[in-house]
N, C-alpha and C positions, 0 to 999 in steps of 0.2 A: 840539710839546709832548709831552713824555713824561709819561705819568702813572704814578705809582708806587702800586701797591696792596700793601697788606700782607695777606698770607694768614695766617690763624691756623695755628698749628703743631699742628693736631689730630692729624695722623698720628703725630707723635712724642709729643705730650702724653698721649694716652690710654694707650699702653703704659707710659710712664714712671710716670704717676699710678697705674695699676693695679698695677704691680709695687711701687711705693712703699707703696700701701695694704695689699697682702698682707704685705709685710715688717713694716709697723707693727702689723698685726693679729696676726701670728704672734708678734712680740716681746711684745705685751701679753697674750697668752693663755698663755704658757708658765708653768709652775709647777714648783717643785722640791719634792719630798716627801722628808722625812727620816724615818728610823726603820728598823725591821726588819720585813720582811713576816711576817705570821702567817697560817697557814691558816685558812680559814673554820671557825668553830665551836671553834677552839682558844682557849686562854687562859681568863680568868676569865669566869664567867657574870654577867650583869646581873641584879640582883634584880628589875628591872622585868619581865623576860621569862622568868624561871626557871620559872614555873608557867603558861606560856602556854596549854596545852591541858588543864589540870586541871579547868576548868569542865565539860568533857565527862564527867568522872567524879563529878559532884555526887551522882549516884545510880549505884551499880554496875549493870552490865548484868543481873545475876541479879535484883535488886530491881525493875528496870524491867519485866523479863519477867513477874515475879510480879504486879506492879501492873496490868498490862494484860491478864493472863490469856493469856500467850504461852508456847508450848513452846520456841521458838527465837528468838534475836534476834541481829542483826548491825548493828554501827555502821558506817556507810558514809561519814560526813562529819564531820570535825573542824574546828573554827574558831570564829568568833564565834557561829555557830549549829551545834548538834550534831544529827545525824540518825541514826535507826535504822529498819531494816525488821524486822518480826517476823511470826511466824505462830503461829496457835493454832486452837482449835476454832471461833473466829469468822472465820477466814480471815486475810488479810493485814492487818497493822496498821502504820501509819506513825506515828513518834514524832519530835517535834522539841523541842529545848530551847535556850533562849537566855538569856544573862545579860548585861545591859547596865549597867555600873557608873554611867554618867553619864546615866541615864534617869529618868523620873518616871512614876508610875502614872497621873497625869492625862494626860500626853502619849500613853501607850499606849491609854488609854480613848478619848481623842478620835480617835485613828487608827482604832480598832475601830468607833466610832460613824460615822465618815466612810465606812467600808466597808459600812454598814448591817447590821453584826452585831448580834444581840440580846445585850444586856449584862445581867448579874445581879451585883450587889455581894455579895461574900462575905468571909469572913475565913479565913485559913489559918495555923494555928499562931500565932494572935494578930496576924497582919499583915493589913493591908488588901489586898484583892484583888478581882478580878472574873473571872467566867466569860464567855466569848464564843463564840457560835455563828454560823456562816455561814448566811445565808438559804438555805433549801431543802436543807440538808445536816445532817440529824440524827445522822449517823454520825461527826461530828467536833466537837471542842470544845477550847478552849484556856483556860488559867487564867494570869493575870498577877498577880503579887504584888509588893508593895514589899519589897525586900530589897537593901540596899546598891546602890541603883538599882532595877532590876526583874529578875525572873526570869519566864520564860514557858515553860510546857509545853503542847504541842499534841498531841492524840491523834486519829487518824482510823482508824476501822474500815472495812474495805472489804466487810464481810459480817458476818453474825451479828447478835445483839441485845444488845450490851454497851453500857452507858452510858459514852460517852467522857468526859463531865465528871467522873464519879466516878474514872475512871482518871487523868485529868490532875490532879485535886485530890490524889489519893494521892501522885503524883509530886512535887507542890509541897510537900506535908507532909514527905515524906522528905528533900527538898532542905533545907528549913528546919531539920529536926531534926539532920541530919548536919553542917550548917554553923553551928550555934549555938555 
């Protein structure tokens, strides 16, 4: 008796199926793009992004320097958060500004409280605001105010005896006055 056994055609099936899969995937992933190529940055500007970095000039550098009692100031970061280094009679000063359109004063206050910052409710140019101080760091202070979302100014003196809350508050006032 002869026994007939069928052997699966795995040696042939795997390469054929693999090739067929690759061809099918390649065919389904191809895309034709029509139109004329345009260099990046060319063409019309979008109203949504035409003033992307202007929040960093909410207060001009000269007024920032005057508000924090600095002789020299240099902006070193532009973006959602703007940062400056300055120097003056009190030494090195760090300044940070942020404006978040879709934010709330309550959310920022909760974040500051969760970081164990000391909080003081204040008003700046008629808007609700709060001052925040980090524990054990009397040389730094931030103010967050309700303004089309929130604005925050943070000032840190690395020397000297200047009130960082007064400087941060002055910067918030200037921001509100300039942008009303």
